[in-house]
C-alpha positions in Angstrom: 4.0 11.6 4.2 0.5 10.1 4.4 -2.2 10.7 2.3 -5.1 13.2 3.2 -8.0 11.3 4.2 -11.1 12.7 2.3 -13.5 14.8 4.5 -17.3 12.6 4.8 -18.2 14.8 8.1 -16.4 17.8 10.3 -14.5 16.5 12.9 -17.0 16.4 15.8 -18.6 13.7 13.7 -15.5 11.9 13.2 -16.9 8.8 15.3 -20.0 9.1 13.1 -18.0 8.7 10.0 -15.5 5.6 10.8 -19.0 3.5 10.4 -19.4 3.4 14.3 -16.2 0.9 14.5 -15.3 2.2 18.0 -18.6 0.9 19.2 -18.2 -2.7 18.6 -15.4 -4.4 20.7 -12.9 -6.4 19.6 -14.4 -9.7 20.7 -17.4 -8.7 18.2 -15.6 -8.4 15.9 -13.3 -11.9 15.9 -16.6 -13.8 16.4 -17.8 -12.5 13.7 -15.1 -13.4 11.5 -14.6 -16.6 12.5 -17.9 -17.7 12.3 -18.7 -16.3 8.5 -15.4 -17.3 6.9 -15.5 -20.5 8.6 -18.6 -21.3 6.8 -17.5 -19.9 3.9 -15.3 -22.7 2.8 -18.6 -24.6 3.1 -20.5 -22.7 1.1 -18.0 -21.9 -1.5 -18.5 -25.7 -2.7 -21.9 -25.0 -3.9 -19.9 -22.3 -6.3 -18.4 -24.7 -8.2 -19.0 -27.2 -11.3 -21.0 -25.1 -13.8 -20.1 -21.9 -13.3 -15.9 -20.8 -14.0 -14.2 -19.6 -10.6 -13.3 -17.0 -11.5 -16.5 -15.4 -13.2 -18.2 -16.4 -9.7 -16.0 -14.5 -7.9 -16.6 -11.8 -10.3 -20.9 -11.9 -9.5 -20.2 -12.3 -5.9 -17.4 -9.1 -5.9 -19.8 -7.1 -7.8 -22.5 -8.0 -5.6 -20.6 -6.8 -2.5 -19.5 -3.8 -4.0 -23.1 -2.3 -5.2 -24.3 -3.3 -1.5 -21.4 -1.4 -0.1 -21.5 1.6 -2.3 -25.4 1.6 -1.4 -24.5 1.4 2.1 -22.2 4.4 1.7 -24.9 6.5 0.4 -27.2 5.7 3.1 -24.7 6.7 5.7 -23.9 9.5 3.5 -20.3 8.6 3.1 -18.1 9.8 0.7 -17.1 7.8 -2.2 -14.6 10.6 -3.9 -10.6 9.9 -3.2 -7.5 11.1 -4.6 -5.3 9.2 -6.9 -3.3 8.5 -4.5 -5.7 6.8 -2.4 -7.3 4.4 -5.5 -3.6 3.6 -5.6 -4.4 1.8 -2.2 -7.8 1.2 -3.2 -6.1 -0.8 -6.6 -3.8 -2.7 -4.8 -6.7 -4.3 -2.3 -8.9 -5.4 -4.5 -5.6 -7.2 -6.7 -4.5 -8.7 -3.4 -7.4 -9.5 -1.1 -10.5 -9.3 -3.8 -9.3 -11.3 -6.6 -6.4 -13.5 -6.2 -7.3 -14.4 -3.4 -10.0 -15.9 -4.2 -8.9 -17.0 -7.6 -6.8 -19.6 -5.6 -9.0 -20.5 -2.6 -11.9 -21.5 -5.6 -9.9 -23.3 -7.6 -8.2 -25.1 -4.5 -11.7 -26.5 -3.3 -11.7 -28.3 -6.9 -9.0 -30.6 -5.8 -9.4 -30.7 -2.1 -11.9 -30.4 0.5 -13.1 -27.2 2.3 -11.9 -28.2 5.5 -8.2 -29.1 4.6 -8.3 -25.9 2.4 -9.1 -23.6 5.7 -6.5 -25.4 7.2 -4.3 -24.6 4.4 -5.5 -21.3 5.0 -4.4 -21.0 8.5 -0.9 -20.8 7.7 -2.0 -17.0 7.3 -1.2 -16.3 11.0 2.7 -16.8 10.2 2.1 -15.5 6.5 1.1 -12.0 8.4 4.0 -12.7 11.7 6.6 -12.6 8.6 5.6 -10.4 6.6 4.4 -7.6 9.4 8.1 -8.0 10.2 9.6 -7.1 7.4 7.3 -4.5 6.2 6.7 -2.7 9.4 8.9 -3.9 11.8 6.5 -5.5 14.4 8.4 -7.9 16.5 6.9 -11.7 17.7 7.4 -13.0 20.7 8.8 -16.4 21.1 5.4 -17.9 22.2 4.5 -16.2 18.5 6.7 -17.6 17.1 6.7 -21.4 19.0 2.7 -21.2 18.1 3.9 -20.5 14.6 5.8 -23.4 14.2 3.9 -25.9 15.8 0.9 -24.8 13.8 3.5 -25.5 10.2 3.7 -29.2 12.1 0.5 -29.6 12.1 -0.1 -28.7 8.3 2.3 -31.4 7.4 1.2 -33.9 9.8 -2.6 -33.3 8.6 -1.6 -34.4 5.2 0.7 -36.9 6.6 -1.3 -40.0 4.1 -0.6 -38.4 0.9 3.1 -37.5 1.9 4.8 -40.1 1.2 2.0 -41.0 -2.8 2.1 -37.5 -4.2 4.0 -36.6 -7.4 3.7 -33.5 -9.7 0.6 -34.8 -10.8 -1.3 -35.7 -7.4 -4.4 -33.5 -7.2 -4.0 -32.8 -3.3 -0.9 -31.5 -3.6 -1.8 -29.0 -6.3 -4.8 -28.3 -4.7 -2.7 -27.4 -1.4 -0.5 -25.5 -3.0 -3.4 -23.3 -5.0 -4.6 -22.8 -1.1 -0.8 -21.8 0.3 -0.8 -19.0 -2.7 -4.5 -17.7 -1.5 -3.1 -17.4 1.8 -0.5 -15.9 0.3 -1.8 -13.3 -1.8 -4.5 -12.9 1.1 -1.6 -12.0 3.4 -0.3 -9.6 1.5 -3.9 -7.3 1.3 -3.6 -7.4 4.9 -0.2 -5.5 4.7 -2.3 -3.3 2.3 -5.3 -2.8 4.2 -2.9 -1.9 7.5 -0.9 0.0 5.0 -3.3 2.1 4.2 -5.5 2.4 7.0 -2.4 3.8 8.4 -3.0 6.2 5.9 -6.3 7.1 7.6 -8.4 5.6 4.8 -12.2 4.3 6.1 -12.7 1.2 5.7 -15.8 1.1 4.4 -15.1 2.9 1.1 -11.8 1.1 0.8 -13.5 -2.0 0.8 -16.1 -0.5 -1.7 -13.3 0.7 -3.7 -11.4 -2.6 -3.8 -14.0 -4.9 -4.4 -14.7 -3.0 -7.3 -11.1 -3.1 -8.7 -11.1 -6.4 -7.8 -14.5 -7.5 -9.8 -12.5 -5.6 -13.0 -9.6 -7.5 -12.0 -11.1 -10.9 -12.5 -13.3 -10.1 -14.7 -10.1 -9.5 -17.5 -8.4 -12.5 -16.2 -11.9 -14.7 -16.7 -12.3 -13.1 -20.7 -8.4 -13.6 -21.2 -8.9 -17.3 -20.5 -11.8 -17.5 -22.6 -13.7 -18.1 -19.8 -17.9 -17.3 -20.5 -20.3 -15.6 -18.3 -22.6 -18.2 -17.8 -24.8 -18.3 -14.8 -26.3 -21.3 -13.0 -29.7 -20.7 -11.5 -29.9 -23.4 -9.0 -31.3 -22.9 -5.7 -28.4 -23.8 -4.0 -25.8 -22.2 -6.1 -27.8 -18.5 -6.0 -28.4 -18.8 -1.9 -24.6 -19.5 -1.8 -23.6 -16.9 -3.8 -26.0 -13.9 -2.2 -24.5 -15.6 1.8 -20.7 -15.5 0.0 -21.7 -11.6 -1.3 -23.5 -10.2 1.4 -21.7 -12.1 4.9 -18.6 -13.6 3.2 -17.4 -10.4 1.6 -19.4 -7.3 3.2 -19.6 -8.2 6.8 -16.6 -10.6 7.6 -14.4 -8.0 5.6 -15.8 -5.2 7.9 -15.5 -7.3 10.4 -11.8 -8.3 10.0 -10.0 -5.3 8.5 -11.5 -3.1 11.0 -10.2 -5.6 13.3 -6.8 -5.2 11.7 -6.8 -1.9 12.1 -7.1 -1.3 15.9 -4.8 -4.6 16.7 -2.0 -4.8 13.4 -2.1 -7.3 10.7 0.3 -10.2 12.6 -2.8 -10.3 15.7 -5.4 -9.8 12.8 -5.0 -12.8 11.4 -5.0 -14.9 14.6 -8.8 -15.2 13.4 -7.8 -18.1 11.0 -7.3 -19.9 14.5 -10.6 -21.4 14.5 -11.4 -21.4 11.1 -10.5 -25.2 10.4 -12.8 -25.7 13.2 -15.7 -24.5 11.8 -14.7 -25.9 8.4 -14.6 -29.5 9.8 -17.4 -29.7 11.5 -19.4 -28.4 8.4 -17.2 -30.6 6.1 -17.7 -33.8 8.4 -22.0 -32.9 8.6 -21.9 -32.5 5.1 -19.0 -33.3 2.7 -18.5 -36.9 4.2 -15.0 -35.8 5.4 -14.2 -39.0 8.1 -11.6 -38.1 10.8 -8.6 -40.0 11.2 -5.9 -39.7 13.0 -4.3 -37.4 11.3 -6.5 -34.9 10.9 -7.0 -34.8 14.5 -3.4 -34.8 15.6 -2.0 -32.0 12.6 -5.7 -29.5 13.4 -4.7 -30.4 17.2 -1.3 -28.9 16.9 -2.5 -26.3 13.9 -5.0 -25.2 16.7 -2.8 -25.1 19.4 0.0 -23.3 17.6 -2.2 -20.5 16.7 -3.9 -20.5 20.0 -0.1 -19.6 21.9 -0.1 -16.8 19.2 -3.4 -15.8 19.9 -2.2 -15.2 24.1 0.5 -13.6 22.7 
């Protein structure tokens, strides 16, 4: 039995209660997701160094959760839900707003933002597989071929390192962390789709999910003995604000709304453009030099994901 949705308004105002989601086209939601998240990989670079990654994530999602609570109060969206609903919110927080970002931030200590974004594009086929296993969603031949192209592209992308990697190799380790981040993000996608199937609203679910994610990451940071320091530099503060408000509140609102409309196996296709945006920024600001393996590998990733997108 789907969980009963906590009423934030009467049936005559159901559309308004959904925070106007139907008024925003899927194209706009897709564009917002790609442009914002494609750039957050670069913004994360400014979060690394003085403050431990887990602590920066706590700051980010504490700000994002507070912003959403304020938004809910302004829009008069109820934040009262039953225990079953909070179970889904806690799962969402664990996978999508905590573990996902711990792996993502840590990976960028060892690899560039562009390579981390490309590794995260594997979430496309992770969503396809998990959607099939959990929701019984069937992917067509075009989707499977596109996913295979994407995997091949990732392997070619790292060709220069494959022949020299060892268990201590930083690039290999960073890549593995990024892949774990993609896997936990994909699991979070499944949780969000299941929650929306139970009529739980995106905005309030994100507000609670980010709150639980903040608590979980804070506990992890404390257990590891991290100090809750703060970097008062301009770049850290601005990048933190951007990641909290745009990279979390706006982008997750757009993406998870899109996910609720078309399903996780299709919404994950938004990652098709993340590597493009991140590569452009990395070449412009991080000094990443284009190479044959990057061009061919990224091309195959994008071509494969584009095939999936057209399914």
